[in-house]
N, CA and C atoms of all chains as a GROMACS GRO file, in nm:
protein
  609
    1UNK      N    1  -1.951   0.326   0.463
    1UNK     CA    2  -1.811   0.250   0.487
    1UNK      C    3  -1.708   0.337   0.421
    2UNK      N    4  -1.722   0.326   0.278
    2UNK     CA    5  -1.628   0.409   0.203
    2UNK      C    6  -1.613   0.560   0.252
    3UNK      N    7  -1.731   0.623   0.223
    3UNK     CA    8  -1.689   0.749   0.307
    3UNK      C    9  -1.607   0.781   0.443
    4UNK      N   10  -1.661   0.656   0.518
    4UNK     CA   11  -1.561   0.693   0.643
    4UNK      C   12  -1.441   0.655   0.640
    5UNK      N   13  -1.360   0.580   0.560
    5UNK     CA   14  -1.212   0.596   0.536
    5UNK      C   15  -1.166   0.682   0.501
    6UNK      N   16  -1.221   0.750   0.405
    6UNK     CA   17  -1.186   0.858   0.306
    6UNK      C   18  -1.178   0.986   0.436
    7UNK      N   19  -1.274   0.993   0.518
    7UNK     CA   20  -1.302   1.089   0.580
    7UNK      C   21  -1.149   1.084   0.746
    8UNK      N   22  -1.145   0.936   0.748
    8UNK     CA   23  -1.043   0.925   0.837
    8UNK      C   24  -0.909   0.996   0.779
    9UNK      N   25  -0.877   0.976   0.676
    9UNK     CA   26  -0.752   0.977   0.601
    9UNK      C   27  -0.780   1.112   0.576
   10UNK      N   28  -0.853   1.188   0.576
   10UNK     CA   29  -0.863   1.366   0.525
   10UNK      C   30  -0.855   1.436   0.648
   11UNK      N   31  -0.903   1.356   0.786
   11UNK     CA   32  -0.870   1.410   0.911
   11UNK      C   33  -0.716   1.406   0.935
   12UNK      N   34  -0.634   1.290   0.885
   12UNK     CA   35  -0.492   1.302   0.904
   12UNK      C   36  -0.432   1.403   0.818
   13UNK      N   37  -0.489   1.424   0.708
   13UNK     CA   38  -0.444   1.530   0.602
   13UNK      C   39  -0.427   1.690   0.664
   14UNK      N   40  -0.564   1.659   0.764
   14UNK     CA   41  -0.584   1.803   0.801
   14UNK      C   42  -0.497   1.853   0.935
   15UNK      N   43  -0.471   1.731   0.999
   15UNK     CA   44  -0.361   1.773   1.118
   15UNK      C   45  -0.236   1.787   1.054
   16UNK      N   46  -0.186   1.714   0.937
   16UNK     CA   47  -0.073   1.759   0.911
   16UNK      C   48  -0.039   1.895   0.864
   17UNK      N   49  -0.144   1.923   0.800
   17UNK     CA   50  -0.164   2.083   0.699
   17UNK      C   51  -0.144   2.182   0.821
   18UNK      N   52  -0.216   2.128   0.920
   18UNK     CA   53  -0.179   2.245   1.087
   18UNK      C   54  -0.079   2.228   1.141
   19UNK      N   55  -0.044   2.116   1.113
   19UNK     CA   56   0.103   2.131   1.198
   19UNK      C   57   0.226   2.173   1.079
   20UNK      N   58   0.182   2.163   0.951
   20UNK     CA   59   0.279   2.213   0.872
   20UNK      C   60   0.256   2.405   0.846
   21UNK      N   61   0.151   2.436   0.898
   21UNK     CA   62   0.117   2.583   0.895
   21UNK      C   63   0.193   2.623   1.046
   22UNK      N   64   0.141   2.582   1.113
   22UNK     CA   65   0.205   2.624   1.302
   22UNK      C   66   0.333   2.551   1.307
   23UNK      N   67   0.424   2.477   1.277
   23UNK     CA   68   0.506   2.417   1.301
   23UNK      C   69   0.633   2.577   1.315
   24UNK      N   70   0.667   2.535   1.464
   24UNK     CA   71   0.780   2.643   1.516
   24UNK      C   72   0.923   2.624   1.446
   25UNK      N   73   0.945   2.493   1.427
   25UNK     CA   74   1.090   2.518   1.347
   25UNK      C   75   1.063   2.448   1.202
   26UNK      N   76   1.151   2.462   1.132
   26UNK     CA   77   1.153   2.402   0.976
   26UNK      C   78   1.172   2.230   0.981
   27UNK      N   79   1.214   2.182   1.126
   27UNK     CA   80   1.217   2.087   1.098
   27UNK      C   81   1.078   2.018   1.121
   28UNK      N   82   0.979   2.055   1.241
   28UNK     CA   83   0.831   2.007   1.215
   28UNK      C   84   0.776   2.025   1.071
   29UNK      N   85   0.815   2.107   1.015
   29UNK     CA   86   0.769   2.125   0.888
   29UNK      C   87   0.753   2.002   0.784
   30UNK      N   88   0.895   1.964   0.805
   30UNK     CA   89   0.935   1.846   0.723
   30UNK      C   90   0.892   1.748   0.759
   31UNK      N   91   0.872   1.708   0.888
   31UNK     CA   92   0.804   1.598   0.965
   31UNK      C   93   0.612   1.615   0.890
   32UNK      N   94   0.597   1.698   0.931
   32UNK     CA   95   0.418   1.720   0.840
   32UNK      C   96   0.459   1.677   0.711
   33UNK      N   97   0.528   1.703   0.630
   33UNK     CA   98   0.547   1.670   0.502
   33UNK      C   99   0.557   1.508   0.493
   34UNK      N  100   0.632   1.463   0.549
   34UNK     CA  101   0.650   1.319   0.557
   34UNK      C  102   0.508   1.251   0.602
   35UNK      N  103   0.412   1.278   0.686
   35UNK     CA  104   0.288   1.229   0.714
   35UNK      C  105   0.234   1.267   0.610
   36UNK      N  106   0.212   1.345   0.540
   36UNK     CA  107   0.138   1.416   0.442
   36UNK      C  108   0.158   1.307   0.331
   37UNK      N  109   0.273   1.279   0.301
   37UNK     CA  110   0.314   1.175   0.184
   37UNK      C  111   0.236   1.063   0.200
   38UNK      N  112   0.274   1.003   0.339
   38UNK     CA  113   0.198   0.871   0.405
   38UNK      C  114   0.026   0.903   0.362
   39UNK      N  115  -0.004   1.017   0.378
   39UNK     CA  116  -0.143   1.025   0.372
   39UNK      C  117  -0.163   0.981   0.225
   40UNK      N  118  -0.065   1.052   0.144
   40UNK     CA  119  -0.134   1.036  -0.044
   40UNK      C  120  -0.127   0.883  -0.058
   41UNK      N  121   0.018   0.831   0.005
   41UNK     CA  122  -0.025   0.681  -0.044
   41UNK      C  123  -0.115   0.582   0.004
   42UNK      N  124  -0.176   0.639   0.136
   42UNK     CA  125  -0.317   0.598   0.194
   42UNK      C  126  -0.431   0.585   0.092
   43UNK      N  127  -0.411   0.747   0.075
   43UNK     CA  128  -0.513   0.774  -0.059
   43UNK      C  129  -0.540   0.705  -0.196
   44UNK      N  130  -0.389   0.677  -0.237
   44UNK     CA  131  -0.406   0.583  -0.348
   44UNK      C  132  -0.448   0.493  -0.353
   45UNK      N  133  -0.412   0.412  -0.240
   45UNK     CA  134  -0.452   0.250  -0.172
   45UNK      C  135  -0.588   0.262  -0.179
   46UNK      N  136  -0.674   0.348  -0.123
   46UNK     CA  137  -0.824   0.370  -0.110
   46UNK      C  138  -0.912   0.388  -0.240
   47UNK      N  139  -0.810   0.490  -0.317
   47UNK     CA  140  -0.896   0.478  -0.456
   47UNK      C  141  -0.867   0.361  -0.537
   48UNK      N  142  -0.765   0.314  -0.557
   48UNK     CA  143  -0.731   0.188  -0.622
   48UNK      C  144  -0.851   0.076  -0.564
   49UNK      N  145  -0.891   0.061  -0.448
   49UNK     CA  146  -0.954  -0.037  -0.369
   49UNK      C  147  -1.143   0.002  -0.414
   50UNK      N  148  -1.136   0.134  -0.405
   50UNK     CA  149  -1.295   0.137  -0.451
   50UNK      C  150  -1.321   0.181  -0.586
   51UNK      N  151  -1.235   0.208  -0.678
   51UNK     CA  152  -1.258   0.217  -0.794
   51UNK      C  153  -1.202   0.079  -0.863
   52UNK      N  154  -1.160  -0.007  -0.823
   52UNK     CA  155  -1.120  -0.165  -0.848
   52UNK      C  156  -1.023  -0.146  -0.977
   53UNK      N  157  -0.936  -0.037  -0.978
   53UNK     CA  158  -0.816  -0.025  -1.084
   53UNK      C  159  -0.720  -0.037  -1.015
   54UNK      N  160  -0.629  -0.135  -1.060
   54UNK     CA  161  -0.476  -0.174  -0.999
   54UNK      C  162  -0.382  -0.084  -1.010
   55UNK      N  163  -0.436   0.056  -1.141
   55UNK     CA  164  -0.340   0.164  -1.171
   55UNK      C  165  -0.303   0.248  -1.054
   56UNK      N  166  -0.369   0.269  -0.973
   56UNK     CA  167  -0.346   0.364  -0.849
   56UNK      C  168  -0.244   0.300  -0.785
   57UNK      N  169  -0.247   0.146  -0.804
   57UNK     CA  170  -0.140   0.128  -0.696
   57UNK      C  171   0.008   0.165  -0.775
   58UNK      N  172   0.023   0.168  -0.888
   58UNK     CA  173   0.134   0.232  -0.949
   58UNK      C  174   0.203   0.373  -0.880
   59UNK      N  175   0.067   0.428  -0.878
   59UNK     CA  176   0.080   0.601  -0.834
   59UNK      C  177   0.121   0.617  -0.717
   60UNK      N  178   0.092   0.524  -0.617
   60UNK     CA  179   0.138   0.473  -0.487
   60UNK      C  180   0.279   0.435  -0.476
   61UNK      N  181   0.334   0.361  -0.546
   61UNK     CA  182   0.498   0.330  -0.614
   61UNK      C  183   0.532   0.466  -0.608
   62UNK      N  184   0.527   0.541  -0.702
   62UNK     CA  185   0.553   0.651  -0.742
   62UNK      C  186   0.565   0.738  -0.652
   63UNK      N  187   0.451   0.757  -0.564
   63UNK     CA  188   0.468   0.872  -0.460
   63UNK      C  189   0.542   0.811  -0.339
   64UNK      N  190   0.536   0.700  -0.300
   64UNK     CA  191   0.648   0.648  -0.205
   64UNK      C  192   0.797   0.709  -0.264
   65UNK      N  193   0.854   0.671  -0.389
   65UNK     CA  194   0.970   0.681  -0.386
   65UNK      C  195   1.001   0.865  -0.372
   66UNK      N  196   0.890   0.941  -0.464
   66UNK     CA  197   0.907   1.102  -0.452
   66UNK      C  198   0.903   1.149  -0.322
   67UNK      N  199   0.828   1.075  -0.229
   67UNK     CA  200   0.788   1.160  -0.066
   67UNK      C  201   0.962   1.092   0.004
   68UNK      N  202   1.039   1.010  -0.050
   68UNK     CA  203   1.161   0.964   0.027
   68UNK      C  204   1.228   1.082  -0.043
   69UNK      N  205   1.224   1.078  -0.162
   69UNK     CA  206   1.363   1.192  -0.236
   69UNK      C  207   1.312   1.340  -0.168
   70UNK      N  208   1.200   1.390  -0.172
   70UNK     CA  209   1.167   1.518  -0.128
   70UNK      C  210   1.191   1.524   0.066
   71UNK      N  211   1.194   1.442   0.138
   71UNK     CA  212   1.243   1.410   0.273
   71UNK      C  213   1.356   1.455   0.286
   72UNK      N  214   1.414   1.353   0.189
   72UNK     CA  215   1.576   1.386   0.224
   72UNK      C  216   1.631   1.492   0.174
   73UNK      N  217   1.575   1.548   0.066
   73UNK     CA  218   1.616   1.677   0.004
   73UNK      C  219   1.612   1.800   0.107
   74UNK      N  220   1.476   1.812   0.122
   74UNK     CA  221   1.459   1.899   0.281
   74UNK      C  222   1.529   1.914   0.367
   75UNK      N  223   1.500   1.761   0.404
   75UNK     CA  224   1.594   1.759   0.559
   75UNK      C  225   1.737   1.824   0.533
   76UNK      N  226   1.836   1.750   0.450
   76UNK     CA  227   1.965   1.814   0.436
   76UNK      C  228   1.956   1.989   0.417
   77UNK      N  229   1.853   2.052   0.365
   77UNK     CA  230   1.851   2.182   0.309
   77UNK      C  231   1.839   2.223   0.477
   78UNK      N  232   1.760   2.202   0.550
   78UNK     CA  233   1.711   2.238   0.662
   78UNK      C  234   1.870   2.260   0.725
   79UNK      N  235   1.921   2.112   0.764
   79UNK     CA  236   2.024   2.087   0.851
   79UNK      C  237   2.120   2.194   0.786
   80UNK      N  238   2.183   2.198   0.692
   80UNK     CA  239   2.292   2.264   0.640
   80UNK      C  240   2.266   2.379   0.649
   81UNK      N  241   2.155   2.470   0.639
   81UNK     CA  242   2.106   2.576   0.658
   81UNK      C  243   2.144   2.631   0.781
   82UNK      N  244   2.079   2.573   0.895
   82UNK     CA  245   2.093   2.599   1.033
   82UNK      C  246   2.227   2.603   1.094
   83UNK      N  247   2.289   2.494   1.043
   83UNK     CA  248   2.448   2.504   1.084
   83UNK      C  249   2.501   2.602   1.037
   84UNK      N  250   2.451   2.643   0.893
   84UNK     CA  251   2.542   2.767   0.880
   84UNK      C  252   2.488   2.890   0.929
   85UNK      N  253   2.349   2.914   0.995
   85UNK     CA  254   2.328   3.026   1.063
   85UNK      C  255   2.350   3.000   1.174
   86UNK      N  256   2.379   2.895   1.247
   86UNK     CA  257   2.420   2.884   1.371
   86UNK      C  258   2.583   2.956   1.384
   87UNK      N  259   2.681   2.890   1.254
   87UNK     CA  260   2.798   2.920   1.270
   87UNK      C  261   2.834   3.099   1.281
   88UNK      N  262   2.765   3.145   1.191
   88UNK     CA  263   2.758   3.280   1.175
   88UNK      C  264   2.725   3.402   1.277
   89UNK      N  265   2.655   3.331   1.372
   89UNK     CA  266   2.603   3.409   1.482
   89UNK      C  267   2.705   3.410   1.596
   90UNK      N  268   2.726   3.526   1.655
   90UNK     CA  269   2.836   3.508   1.747
   90UNK      C  270   2.816   3.442   1.884
   91UNK      N  271  -1.288  -1.333   0.323
   91UNK     CA  272  -1.129  -1.236   0.288
   91UNK      C  273  -1.135  -1.072   0.295
   92UNK      N  274  -1.266  -1.021   0.253
   92UNK     CA  275  -1.289  -0.901   0.243
   92UNK      C  276  -1.273  -0.856   0.381
   93UNK      N  277  -1.344  -0.917   0.437
   93UNK     CA  278  -1.366  -0.870   0.560
   93UNK      C  279  -1.224  -0.887   0.691
   94UNK      N  280  -1.169  -0.947   0.643
   94UNK     CA  281  -1.024  -0.986   0.706
   94UNK      C  282  -0.952  -0.852   0.650
   95UNK      N  283  -0.958  -0.843   0.529
   95UNK     CA  284  -0.881  -0.697   0.415
   95UNK      C  285  -0.914  -0.574   0.496
   96UNK      N  286  -1.035  -0.557   0.499
   96UNK     CA  287  -1.118  -0.472   0.582
   96UNK      C  288  -1.045  -0.450   0.709
   97UNK      N  289  -1.057  -0.532   0.793
   97UNK     CA  290  -0.972  -0.505   0.934
   97UNK      C  291  -0.825  -0.485   0.904
   98UNK      N  292  -0.775  -0.521   0.846
   98UNK     CA  293  -0.659  -0.466   0.850
   98UNK      C  294  -0.652  -0.336   0.788
   99UNK      N  295  -0.737  -0.294   0.694
   99UNK     CA  296  -0.723  -0.171   0.627
   99UNK      C  297  -0.777  -0.070   0.730
  100UNK      N  298  -0.852  -0.087   0.802
  100UNK     CA  299  -0.903   0.007   0.932
  100UNK      C  300  -0.797   0.008   1.045
  101UNK      N  301  -0.724  -0.127   1.074
  101UNK     CA  302  -0.605  -0.091   1.198
  101UNK      C  303  -0.492   0.004   1.092
  102UNK      N  304  -0.478   0.029   0.987
  102UNK     CA  305  -0.377   0.075   0.927
  102UNK      C  306  -0.375   0.219   0.896
  103UNK      N  307  -0.543   0.246   0.891
  103UNK     CA  308  -0.554   0.378   0.902
  103UNK      C  309  -0.570   0.460   1.048
  104UNK      N  310  -0.591   0.366   1.132
  104UNK     CA  311  -0.595   0.393   1.269
  104UNK      C  312  -0.431   0.427   1.280
  105UNK      N  313  -0.359   0.354   1.276
  105UNK     CA  314  -0.220   0.363   1.297
  105UNK      C  315  -0.135   0.501   1.229
  106UNK      N  316  -0.171   0.568   1.124
  106UNK     CA  317  -0.192   0.636   1.056
  106UNK      C  318  -0.258   0.815   1.120
  107UNK      N  319  -0.370   0.760   1.153
  107UNK     CA  320  -0.413   0.876   1.256
  107UNK      C  321  -0.335   0.891   1.352
  108UNK      N  322  -0.309   0.754   1.413
  108UNK     CA  323  -0.219   0.823   1.537
  108UNK      C  324  -0.090   0.862   1.520
  109UNK      N  325  -0.004   0.850   1.414
  109UNK     CA  326   0.069   0.902   1.371
  109UNK      C  327   0.064   1.087   1.339
  110UNK      N  328  -0.025   1.093   1.320
  110UNK     CA  329  -0.069   1.212   1.302
  110UNK      C  330  -0.110   1.316   1.413
  111UNK      N  331  -0.199   1.259   1.500
  111UNK     CA  332  -0.212   1.268   1.649
  111UNK      C  333  -0.108   1.319   1.691
  112UNK      N  334   0.025   1.216   1.683
  112UNK     CA  335   0.128   1.218   1.761
  112UNK      C  336   0.214   1.370   1.744
  113UNK      N  337   0.164   1.414   1.633
  113UNK     CA  338   0.231   1.543   1.592
  113UNK      C  339   0.186   1.653   1.673
  114UNK      N  340   0.085   1.633   1.742
  114UNK     CA  341   0.035   1.750   1.815
  114UNK      C  342   0.044   1.714   1.974
  115UNK      N  343   0.047   1.570   2.011
  115UNK     CA  344   0.064   1.554   2.138
  115UNK      C  345   0.195   1.576   2.198
  116UNK      N  346   0.332   1.550   2.085
  116UNK     CA  347   0.412   1.551   2.196
  116UNK      C  348   0.487   1.696   2.133
  117UNK      N  349   0.615   1.744   2.181
  117UNK     CA  350   0.615   1.884   2.211
  117UNK      C  351   0.729   1.886   2.120
  118UNK      N  352   0.824   1.819   2.066
  118UNK     CA  353   0.946   1.839   2.046
  118UNK      C  354   0.937   1.789   1.876
  119UNK      N  355   1.048   1.866   1.794
  119UNK     CA  356   1.057   1.816   1.673
  119UNK      C  357   1.130   1.684   1.669
  120UNK      N  358   1.206   1.651   1.713
  120UNK     CA  359   1.274   1.500   1.744
  120UNK      C  360   1.168   1.411   1.798
  121UNK      N  361   1.079   1.414   1.882
  121UNK     CA  362   0.984   1.343   1.935
  121UNK      C  363   0.873   1.310   1.805
  122UNK      N  364   0.816   1.430   1.739
  122UNK     CA  365   0.732   1.426   1.628
  122UNK      C  366   0.769   1.339   1.550
  123UNK      N  367   0.924   1.380   1.499
  123UNK     CA  368   0.957   1.272   1.373
  123UNK      C  369   0.964   1.146   1.400
  124UNK      N  370   1.004   1.065   1.541
  124UNK     CA  371   0.977   0.961   1.563
  124UNK      C  372   0.828   0.875   1.589
  125UNK      N  373   0.699   0.981   1.632
  125UNK     CA  374   0.618   0.922   1.587
  125UNK      C  375   0.546   0.953   1.435
  126UNK      N  376   0.570   1.007   1.356
  126UNK     CA  377   0.578   1.006   1.217
  126UNK      C  378   0.591   0.887   1.123
  127UNK      N  379   0.747   0.885   1.153
  127UNK     CA  380   0.820   0.791   1.077
  127UNK      C  381   0.776   0.619   1.132
  128UNK      N  382   0.760   0.628   1.222
  128UNK     CA  383   0.737   0.463   1.301
  128UNK      C  384   0.595   0.430   1.268
  129UNK      N  385   0.522   0.528   1.332
  129UNK     CA  386   0.364   0.462   1.300
  129UNK      C  387   0.317   0.499   1.178
  130UNK      N  388   0.392   0.602   1.106
  130UNK     CA  389   0.327   0.623   0.922
  130UNK      C  390   0.392   0.497   0.875
  131UNK      N  391   0.499   0.443   0.880
  131UNK     CA  392   0.516   0.335   0.812
  131UNK      C  393   0.456   0.198   0.834
  132UNK      N  394   0.417   0.198   0.979
  132UNK     CA  395   0.347   0.074   1.023
  132UNK      C  396   0.154   0.095   0.944
  133UNK      N  397   0.160   0.217   0.938
  133UNK     CA  398  -0.006   0.254   0.864
  133UNK      C  399   0.038   0.243   0.738
  134UNK      N  400   0.116   0.275   0.642
  134UNK     CA  401   0.106   0.258   0.529
  134UNK      C  402   0.079   0.068   0.446
  135UNK      N  403   0.231   0.043   0.579
  135UNK     CA  404   0.234  -0.109   0.519
  135UNK      C  405   0.069  -0.209   0.544
  136UNK      N  406  -0.003  -0.170   0.650
  136UNK     CA  407  -0.126  -0.226   0.702
  136UNK      C  408  -0.188  -0.173   0.571
  137UNK      N  409  -0.210  -0.060   0.544
  137UNK     CA  410  -0.300   0.000   0.429
  137UNK      C  411  -0.307  -0.073   0.339
  138UNK      N  412  -0.169  -0.084   0.269
  138UNK     CA  413  -0.129  -0.144   0.135
  138UNK      C  414  -0.171  -0.324   0.156
  139UNK      N  415  -0.137  -0.369   0.246
  139UNK     CA  416  -0.158  -0.513   0.256
  139UNK      C  417  -0.290  -0.574   0.281
  140UNK      N  418  -0.380  -0.442   0.331
  140UNK     CA  419  -0.540  -0.467   0.331
  140UNK      C  420  -0.617  -0.446   0.202
  141UNK      N  421  -0.551  -0.319   0.131
  141UNK     CA  422  -0.588  -0.308  -0.026
  141UNK      C  423  -0.556  -0.460  -0.088
  142UNK      N  424  -0.435  -0.532  -0.073
  142UNK     CA  425  -0.408  -0.653  -0.166
  142UNK      C  426  -0.460  -0.749  -0.119
  143UNK      N  427  -0.532  -0.766  -0.003
  143UNK     CA  428  -0.613  -0.874   0.060
  143UNK      C  429  -0.729  -0.868  -0.007
  144UNK      N  430  -0.794  -0.739  -0.014
  144UNK     CA  431  -0.975  -0.733  -0.085
  144UNK      C  432  -0.927  -0.763  -0.206
  145UNK      N  433  -0.817  -0.686  -0.319
  145UNK     CA  434  -0.818  -0.719  -0.446
  145UNK      C  435  -0.777  -0.841  -0.476
  146UNK      N  436  -0.710  -0.934  -0.412
  146UNK     CA  437  -0.687  -1.074  -0.411
  146UNK      C  438  -0.605  -1.102  -0.551
  147UNK      N  439  -0.570  -1.048  -0.641
  147UNK     CA  440  -0.544  -1.132  -0.753
  147UNK      C  441  -0.379  -1.076  -0.762
  148UNK      N  442  -0.298  -1.155  -0.822
  148UNK     CA  443  -0.142  -1.154  -0.830
  148UNK      C  444  -0.115  -0.992  -0.880
  149UNK      N  445  -0.177  -0.936  -0.941
  149UNK     CA  446  -0.161  -0.809  -0.998
  149UNK      C  447  -0.145  -0.694  -0.883
  150UNK      N  448  -0.263  -0.748  -0.768
  150UNK     CA  449  -0.262  -0.657  -0.660
  150UNK      C  450  -0.142  -0.663  -0.575
  151UNK      N  451  -0.124  -0.814  -0.592
  151UNK     CA  452  -0.044  -0.842  -0.476
  151UNK      C  453   0.095  -0.837  -0.456
  152UNK      N  454   0.176  -0.807  -0.572
  152UNK     CA  455   0.301  -0.800  -0.642
  152UNK      C  456   0.331  -0.639  -0.618
  153UNK      N  457   0.265  -0.586  -0.661
  153UNK     CA  458   0.238  -0.381  -0.649
  153UNK      C  459   0.260  -0.379  -0.485
  154UNK      N  460   0.158  -0.439  -0.420
  154UNK     CA  461   0.153  -0.408  -0.284
  154UNK      C  462   0.296  -0.475  -0.187
  155UNK      N  463   0.368  -0.595  -0.245
  155UNK     CA  464   0.483  -0.608  -0.216
  155UNK      C  465   0.588  -0.508  -0.221
  156UNK      N  466   0.586  -0.441  -0.349
  156UNK     CA  467   0.681  -0.351  -0.407
  156UNK      C  468   0.689  -0.207  -0.284
  157UNK      N  469   0.557  -0.180  -0.266
  157UNK     CA  470   0.503  -0.050  -0.174
  157UNK      C  471   0.583  -0.113  -0.054
  158UNK      N  472   0.523  -0.211   0.016
  158UNK     CA  473   0.604  -0.231   0.117
  158UNK      C  474   0.717  -0.257   0.148
  159UNK      N  475   0.818  -0.328   0.024
  159UNK     CA  476   0.964  -0.336   0.055
  159UNK      C  477   1.029  -0.200   0.018
  160UNK      N  478   0.962  -0.086  -0.056
  160UNK     CA  479   1.007   0.033  -0.052
  160UNK      C  480   0.995   0.122   0.069
  161UNK      N  481   0.873   0.078   0.114
  161UNK     CA  482   0.866   0.159   0.258
  161UNK      C  483   0.960   0.140   0.341
  162UNK      N  484   0.988   0.028   0.382
  162UNK     CA  485   1.083  -0.054   0.454
  162UNK      C  486   1.216   0.020   0.431
  163UNK      N  487   1.243  -0.015   0.302
  163UNK     CA  488   1.386   0.063   0.303
  163UNK      C  489   1.386   0.203   0.289
  164UNK      N  490   1.291   0.255   0.259
  164UNK     CA  491   1.346   0.436   0.282
  164UNK      C  492   1.286   0.511   0.391
  165UNK      N  493   1.194   0.422   0.459
  165UNK     CA  494   1.130   0.501   0.624
  165UNK      C  495   1.252   0.523   0.697
  166UNK      N  496   1.336   0.416   0.742
  166UNK     CA  497   1.452   0.445   0.818
  166UNK      C  498   1.546   0.528   0.778
  167UNK      N  499   1.579   0.556   0.653
  167UNK     CA  500   1.677   0.642   0.593
  167UNK      C  501   1.585   0.781   0.644
  168UNK      N  502   1.500   0.813   0.586
  168UNK     CA  503   1.405   0.933   0.599
  168UNK      C  504   1.422   0.991   0.764
  169UNK      N  505   1.397   0.872   0.846
  169UNK     CA  506   1.400   0.902   0.996
  169UNK      C  507   1.500   0.940   1.037
  170UNK      N  508   1.623   0.906   0.985
  170UNK     CA  509   1.744   0.947   1.044
  170UNK      C  510   1.778   1.079   0.984
  171UNK      N  511   1.778   1.096   0.872
  171UNK     CA  512   1.804   1.234   0.832
  171UNK      C  513   1.690   1.364   0.884
  172UNK      N  514   1.569   1.304   0.896
  172UNK     CA  515   1.454   1.394   0.984
  172UNK      C  516   1.557   1.435   1.172
  173UNK      N  517   1.578   1.304   1.208
  173UNK     CA  518   1.630   1.352   1.336
  173UNK      C  519   1.770   1.409   1.317
  174UNK      N  520   1.828   1.410   1.230
  174UNK     CA  521   1.976   1.516   1.216
  174UNK      C  522   1.896   1.632   1.242
  175UNK      N  523   1.831   1.656   1.104
  175UNK     CA  524   1.757   1.812   1.077
  175UNK      C  525   1.703   1.848   1.226
  176UNK      N  526   1.650   1.762   1.303
  176UNK     CA  527   1.579   1.821   1.386
  176UNK      C  528   1.682   1.840   1.519
  177UNK      N  529   1.761   1.758   1.536
  177UNK     CA  530   1.890   1.798   1.634
  177UNK      C  531   1.971   1.948   1.577
  178UNK      N  532   2.014   1.948   1.488
  178UNK     CA  533   2.078   2.058   1.460
  178UNK      C  534   1.983   2.196   1.434
  179UNK      N  535   1.842   2.188   1.444
  179UNK     CA  536   1.762   2.314   1.440
  179UNK      C  537   1.732   2.357   1.595
  180UNK      N  538   1.782   2.278   1.664
  180UNK     CA  539   1.771   2.320   1.810
  180UNK      C  540   1.873   2.421   1.892
  181UNK      N  541   1.854   2.526   1.843
  181UNK     CA  542   1.954   2.626   1.822
  181UNK      C  543   1.949   2.681   2.005
  182UNK      N  544   2.047   2.691   2.093
  182UNK     CA  545   2.069   2.720   2.241
  182UNK      C  546   1.955   2.883   2.252
  183UNK      N  547   1.954   2.957   2.176
  183UNK     CA  548   1.854   3.047   2.188
  183UNK      C  549   1.738   3.041   2.197
  184UNK      N  550   1.661   2.887   2.150
  184UNK     CA  551   1.521   2.899   2.179
  184UNK      C  552   1.501   2.859   2.333
  185UNK      N  553   1.602   2.812   2.398
  185UNK     CA  554   1.510   2.804   2.499
  185UNK      C  555   1.474   2.672   2.569
  186UNK      N  556   1.340   2.702   2.599
  186UNK     CA  557   1.275   2.600   2.632
  186UNK      C  558   1.270   2.467   2.532
  187UNK      N  559   1.210   2.331   2.550
  187UNK     CA  560   1.181   2.287   2.452
  187UNK      C  561   1.297   2.198   2.363
  188UNK      N  562   1.434   2.210   2.409
  188UNK     CA  563   1.526   2.150   2.369
  188UNK      C  564   1.575   2.034   2.448
  189UNK      N  565   1.550   1.897   2.412
  189UNK     CA  566   1.618   1.815   2.509
  189UNK      C  567   1.729   1.713   2.454
  190UNK      N  568   1.768   1.634   2.525
  190UNK     CA  569   1.845   1.550   2.531
  190UNK      C  570   1.989   1.596   2.452
  191UNK      N  571   2.037   1.557   2.318
  191UNK     CA  572   2.170   1.580   2.282
  191UNK      C  573   2.139   1.699   2.164
  192UNK      N  574   2.044   1.824   2.196
  192UNK     CA  575   2.034   1.878   2.077
  192UNK      C  576   2.138   2.011   2.118
  193UNK      N  577   2.084   2.076   2.264
  193UNK     CA  578   2.203   2.158   2.297
  193UNK      C  579   2.341   2.100   2.280
  194UNK      N  580   2.361   1.969   2.320
  194UNK     CA  581   2.520   1.909   2.325
  194UNK      C  582   2.558   1.940   2.172
  195UNK      N  583   2.491   1.883   2.061
  195UNK     CA  584   2.554   1.895   1.951
  195UNK      C  585   2.561   2.041   1.889
  196UNK      N  586   2.485   2.169   1.910
  196UNK     CA  587   2.528   2.261   1.871
  196UNK      C  588   2.632   2.310   1.979
  197UNK      N  589   2.643   2.245   2.089
  197UNK     CA  590   2.772   2.376   2.200
  197UNK      C  591   2.905   2.296   2.088
  198UNK      N  592   2.875   2.148   2.065
  198UNK     CA  593   2.998   2.145   1.975
  198UNK      C  594   3.069   2.198   1.903
  199UNK      N  595   2.926   2.217   1.816
  199UNK     CA  596   2.940   2.285   1.693
  199UNK      C  597   3.018   2.449   1.734
  200UNK      N  598   2.965   2.504   1.832
  200UNK     CA  599   3.011   2.617   1.883
  200UNK      C  600   3.181   2.648   1.919
  201UNK      N  601   3.192   2.534   2.006
  201UNK     CA  602   3.345   2.539   2.042
  201UNK      C  603   3.447   2.489   1.910
  202UNK      N  604   3.374   2.418   1.825
  202UNK     CA  605   3.469   2.397   1.684
  202UNK      C  606   3.463   2.523   1.606
  203UNK      N  607   3.360   2.589   1.572
  203UNK     CA  608   3.376   2.727   1.495
  203UNK      C  609   3.457   2.833   1.566
   0.00000   0.00000   0.00000
């Protein structure tokens, strides 16, 4: 049972990495990054559950905050860069 | 209580897996962020709730509640910013695959600049 749940989340990570590598635009890559952070929170929750240590949920809180800031920063960067590239093109 | 928590946990992992399958079924960055943020936040909330139900004590519950509140506060904002980045990323030179307001926003910028 433990292995099955971890493998399901690993399949989610695999799909996210595949979309991160193959994404046609940069916005696709940021969406894949968001999925990867969600999978990291799920992994932290599973680690807390199967090792019976509540400490891993603290790590999950940190991962949620880091994922939010990272998604915001990358999305703003891609948005401003695409706008600049479009304005400079004839 | 363990069986109930395990059921909620499995439903949450299925929602997360569905979100990551949506990255491949949908064909646009805008649609992909829709699938990823909505189903992803549902998956996180269900997984953490199931973990707290299995853990059972107060130390598990308040951490899980904090994660749920943080997810519900930050995920809509991340979804909004991702949608803006996806729309601005669709340039008219891309041709196919740009739906809805993508071209409209780009043309608006073009006439303005």
